[in-house]
PDB file with one MODEL, atoms N, CA, C and O in Angstrom:
MODEL        1
ATOM      1  N   GLY A   1     -11.134 -96.238 -49.963  1.00  0.00           N
ATOM      2  CA  GLY A   1     -10.935 -96.393 -51.387  1.00  0.00           C
ATOM      3  C   GLY A   1      -9.659 -97.098 -51.802  1.00  0.00           C
ATOM      4  O   GLY A   1      -8.890 -97.604 -50.985  1.00  0.00           O
ATOM      5  N   ASN A   2      -9.471 -97.104 -53.139  1.00  0.00           N
ATOM      6  CA  ASN A   2      -8.010 -97.589 -53.851  1.00  0.00           C
ATOM      7  C   ASN A   2      -6.993 -96.728 -53.436  1.00  0.00           C
ATOM      8  O   ASN A   2      -5.868 -97.191 -53.247  1.00  0.00           O
ATOM      9  N   SER A   3      -7.226 -95.529 -53.265  1.00  0.00           N
ATOM     10  CA  SER A   3      -6.048 -94.517 -53.131  1.00  0.00           C
ATOM     11  C   SER A   3      -6.114 -94.113 -51.594  1.00  0.00           C
ATOM     12  O   SER A   3      -6.538 -93.017 -51.229  1.00  0.00           O
ATOM     13  N   ASP A   4      -5.707 -94.986 -50.826  1.00  0.00           N
ATOM     14  CA  ASP A   4      -5.766 -94.576 -49.106  1.00  0.00           C
ATOM     15  C   ASP A   4      -4.964 -93.365 -48.929  1.00  0.00           C
ATOM     16  O   ASP A   4      -5.306 -92.591 -48.035  1.00  0.00           O
ATOM     17  N   GLY A   5      -3.743 -93.036 -49.798  1.00  0.00           N
ATOM     18  CA  GLY A   5      -3.205 -91.890 -49.221  1.00  0.00           C
ATOM     19  C   GLY A   5      -3.914 -90.676 -49.510  1.00  0.00           C
ATOM     20  O   GLY A   5      -3.739 -89.685 -48.802  1.00  0.00           O
ATOM     21  N   LEU A   6      -4.820 -90.667 -50.637  1.00  0.00           N
ATOM     22  CA  LEU A   6      -5.529 -89.506 -51.026  1.00  0.00           C
ATOM     23  C   LEU A   6      -6.652 -89.440 -50.110  1.00  0.00           C
ATOM     24  O   LEU A   6      -7.035 -88.290 -49.899  1.00  0.00           O
ATOM     25  N   GLU A   7      -7.156 -90.175 -49.630  1.00  0.00           N
ATOM     26  CA  GLU A   7      -8.321 -90.187 -48.685  1.00  0.00           C
ATOM     27  C   GLU A   7      -7.644 -89.821 -47.348  1.00  0.00           C
ATOM     28  O   GLU A   7      -8.322 -89.112 -46.605  1.00  0.00           O
ATOM     29  N   LEU A   8      -6.445 -90.179 -46.927  1.00  0.00           N
ATOM     30  CA  LEU A   8      -6.044 -89.618 -45.722  1.00  0.00           C
ATOM     31  C   LEU A   8      -5.785 -88.054 -45.815  1.00  0.00           C
ATOM     32  O   LEU A   8      -6.029 -87.272 -44.897  1.00  0.00           O
ATOM     33  N   VAL A   9      -5.311 -87.742 -46.922  1.00  0.00           N
ATOM     34  CA  VAL A   9      -5.061 -86.278 -47.087  1.00  0.00           C
ATOM     35  C   VAL A   9      -6.318 -85.387 -47.058  1.00  0.00           C
ATOM     36  O   VAL A   9      -6.318 -84.273 -46.535  1.00  0.00           O
ATOM     37  N   VAL A  10      -7.409 -85.956 -47.662  1.00  0.00           N
ATOM     38  CA  VAL A  10      -8.730 -85.500 -47.484  1.00  0.00           C
ATOM     39  C   VAL A  10      -9.317 -85.345 -46.124  1.00  0.00           C
ATOM     40  O   VAL A  10     -10.017 -84.429 -45.693  1.00  0.00           O
ATOM     41  N   TYR A  11      -8.946 -86.289 -45.608  1.00  0.00           N
ATOM     42  CA  TYR A  11      -9.391 -86.352 -44.133  1.00  0.00           C
ATOM     43  C   TYR A  11      -8.775 -85.240 -43.303  1.00  0.00           C
ATOM     44  O   TYR A  11      -9.428 -84.459 -42.611  1.00  0.00           O
ATOM     45  N   ILE A  12      -7.372 -85.242 -43.448  1.00  0.00           N
ATOM     46  CA  ILE A  12      -6.665 -84.178 -42.582  1.00  0.00           C
ATOM     47  C   ILE A  12      -6.949 -82.808 -43.022  1.00  0.00           C
ATOM     48  O   ILE A  12      -6.913 -81.872 -42.223  1.00  0.00           O
ATOM     49  N   SER A  13      -7.266 -82.637 -44.414  1.00  0.00           N
ATOM     50  CA  SER A  13      -7.506 -81.235 -44.762  1.00  0.00           C
ATOM     51  C   SER A  13      -8.835 -80.881 -44.348  1.00  0.00           C
ATOM     52  O   SER A  13      -9.091 -79.688 -44.178  1.00  0.00           O
ATOM     53  N   VAL A  14      -9.727 -81.770 -44.159  1.00  0.00           N
ATOM     54  CA  VAL A  14     -11.196 -81.488 -43.692  1.00  0.00           C
ATOM     55  C   VAL A  14     -11.065 -81.131 -42.115  1.00  0.00           C
ATOM     56  O   VAL A  14     -11.692 -80.201 -41.608  1.00  0.00           O
ATOM     57  N   PHE A  15     -10.280 -81.881 -41.478  1.00  0.00           N
ATOM     58  CA  PHE A  15     -10.106 -81.630 -39.935  1.00  0.00           C
ATOM     59  C   PHE A  15      -9.237 -80.445 -39.641  1.00  0.00           C
ATOM     60  O   PHE A  15      -9.513 -79.767 -38.651  1.00  0.00           O
ATOM     61  N   PHE A  16      -8.275 -80.144 -40.352  1.00  0.00           N
ATOM     62  CA  PHE A  16      -7.371 -79.052 -40.450  1.00  0.00           C
ATOM     63  C   PHE A  16      -8.213 -77.778 -40.639  1.00  0.00           C
ATOM     64  O   PHE A  16      -8.089 -76.816 -39.881  1.00  0.00           O
ATOM     65  N   PHE A  17      -9.118 -77.801 -41.729  1.00  0.00           N
ATOM     66  CA  PHE A  17      -9.858 -76.691 -42.154  1.00  0.00           C
ATOM     67  C   PHE A  17     -11.018 -76.416 -41.117  1.00  0.00           C
ATOM     68  O   PHE A  17     -11.495 -75.284 -41.030  1.00  0.00           O
ATOM     69  N   SER A  18     -11.436 -77.384 -40.389  1.00  0.00           N
ATOM     70  CA  SER A  18     -12.492 -77.314 -39.491  1.00  0.00           C
ATOM     71  C   SER A  18     -11.955 -76.634 -38.158  1.00  0.00           C
ATOM     72  O   SER A  18     -12.600 -75.785 -37.544  1.00  0.00           O
ATOM     73  N   ALA A  19     -10.791 -77.069 -37.806  1.00  0.00           N
ATOM     74  CA  ALA A  19     -10.051 -76.559 -36.599  1.00  0.00           C
ATOM     75  C   ALA A  19      -9.842 -75.098 -36.808  1.00  0.00           C
ATOM     76  O   ALA A  19     -10.175 -74.302 -35.930  1.00  0.00           O
ATOM     77  N   VAL A  20      -9.261 -74.679 -38.019  1.00  0.00           N
ATOM     78  CA  VAL A  20      -8.915 -73.354 -38.377  1.00  0.00           C
ATOM     79  C   VAL A  20     -10.235 -72.364 -38.435  1.00  0.00           C
ATOM     80  O   VAL A  20     -10.255 -71.197 -38.044  1.00  0.00           O
ATOM     81  N   LEU A  21     -11.220 -73.025 -38.954  1.00  0.00           N
ATOM     82  CA  LEU A  21     -12.465 -72.259 -39.058  1.00  0.00           C
ATOM     83  C   LEU A  21     -13.083 -72.063 -37.734  1.00  0.00           C
ATOM     84  O   LEU A  21     -13.787 -71.066 -37.577  1.00  0.00           O
ATOM     85  N   GLU A  22     -12.913 -72.873 -36.782  1.00  0.00           N
ATOM     86  CA  GLU A  22     -13.283 -72.744 -35.326  1.00  0.00           C
ATOM     87  C   GLU A  22     -12.611 -71.681 -34.702  1.00  0.00           C
ATOM     88  O   GLU A  22     -13.252 -70.809 -34.115  1.00  0.00           O
ATOM     89  N   LEU A  23     -11.187 -71.658 -34.777  1.00  0.00           N
ATOM     90  CA  LEU A  23     -10.345 -70.548 -34.348  1.00  0.00           C
ATOM     91  C   LEU A  23     -10.872 -69.169 -34.914  1.00  0.00           C
ATOM     92  O   LEU A  23     -11.248 -68.257 -34.177  1.00  0.00           O
ATOM     93  N   VAL A  24     -10.864 -69.114 -36.081  1.00  0.00           N
ATOM     94  CA  VAL A  24     -11.226 -68.079 -36.734  1.00  0.00           C
ATOM     95  C   VAL A  24     -12.540 -67.342 -36.330  1.00  0.00           C
ATOM     96  O   VAL A  24     -12.592 -66.123 -36.170  1.00  0.00           O
ATOM     97  N   LEU A  25     -13.509 -68.121 -36.193  1.00  0.00           N
ATOM     98  CA  LEU A  25     -14.852 -67.765 -35.681  1.00  0.00           C
ATOM     99  C   LEU A  25     -14.937 -67.307 -34.275  1.00  0.00           C
ATOM    100  O   LEU A  25     -15.579 -66.328 -33.894  1.00  0.00           O
ATOM    101  N   GLY A  26     -14.213 -68.126 -33.522  1.00  0.00           N
ATOM    102  CA  GLY A  26     -14.083 -67.820 -32.120  1.00  0.00           C
ATOM    103  C   GLY A  26     -13.393 -66.457 -31.837  1.00  0.00           C
ATOM    104  O   GLY A  26     -13.850 -65.627 -31.051  1.00  0.00           O
ATOM    105  N   TYR A  27     -12.239 -66.304 -32.558  1.00  0.00           N
ATOM    106  CA  TYR A  27     -11.530 -64.934 -32.578  1.00  0.00           C
ATOM    107  C   TYR A  27     -12.316 -63.845 -32.853  1.00  0.00           C
ATOM    108  O   TYR A  27     -12.373 -62.844 -32.138  1.00  0.00           O
ATOM    109  N   CYS A  28     -13.114 -64.071 -34.192  1.00  0.00           N
ATOM    110  CA  CYS A  28     -13.971 -62.906 -34.629  1.00  0.00           C
ATOM    111  C   CYS A  28     -15.093 -62.599 -33.553  1.00  0.00           C
ATOM    112  O   CYS A  28     -15.450 -61.447 -33.303  1.00  0.00           O
ATOM    113  N   PHE A  29     -15.615 -63.712 -32.943  1.00  0.00           N
ATOM    114  CA  PHE A  29     -16.594 -63.535 -31.891  1.00  0.00           C
ATOM    115  C   PHE A  29     -16.015 -62.811 -30.702  1.00  0.00           C
ATOM    116  O   PHE A  29     -16.646 -61.924 -30.126  1.00  0.00           O
ATOM    117  N   CYS A  30     -14.875 -63.177 -30.360  1.00  0.00           N
ATOM    118  CA  CYS A  30     -14.384 -62.298 -29.243  1.00  0.00           C
ATOM    119  C   CYS A  30     -14.102 -60.809 -29.623  1.00  0.00           C
ATOM    120  O   CYS A  30     -14.326 -59.951 -28.769  1.00  0.00           O
ATOM    121  N   ILE A  31     -13.693 -60.501 -30.671  1.00  0.00           N
ATOM    122  CA  ILE A  31     -13.542 -59.064 -31.156  1.00  0.00           C
ATOM    123  C   ILE A  31     -14.628 -58.356 -31.146  1.00  0.00           C
ATOM    124  O   ILE A  31     -14.664 -57.194 -30.743  1.00  0.00           O
ATOM    125  N   LEU A  32     -15.797 -59.114 -31.673  1.00  0.00           N
ATOM    126  CA  LEU A  32     -17.034 -58.344 -31.900  1.00  0.00           C
ATOM    127  C   LEU A  32     -17.646 -57.957 -30.538  1.00  0.00           C
ATOM    128  O   LEU A  32     -18.205 -56.880 -30.333  1.00  0.00           O
ATOM    129  N   ASN A  33     -17.495 -58.901 -29.665  1.00  0.00           N
ATOM    130  CA  ASN A  33     -18.035 -58.762 -28.337  1.00  0.00           C
ATOM    131  C   ASN A  33     -16.893 -58.422 -27.414  1.00  0.00           C
ATOM    132  O   ASN A  33     -17.099 -58.251 -26.213  1.00  0.00           O
TER     133      ASN A  33
ENDMDL
END
């Protein structure tokens, strides 16, 4: 888009959130089992 900086921040945030979510879910999965 016109604000490339903002798009970059959004992409990084989504990628970071996905990675953290995977780690948390994997951690909980290991604890529950």
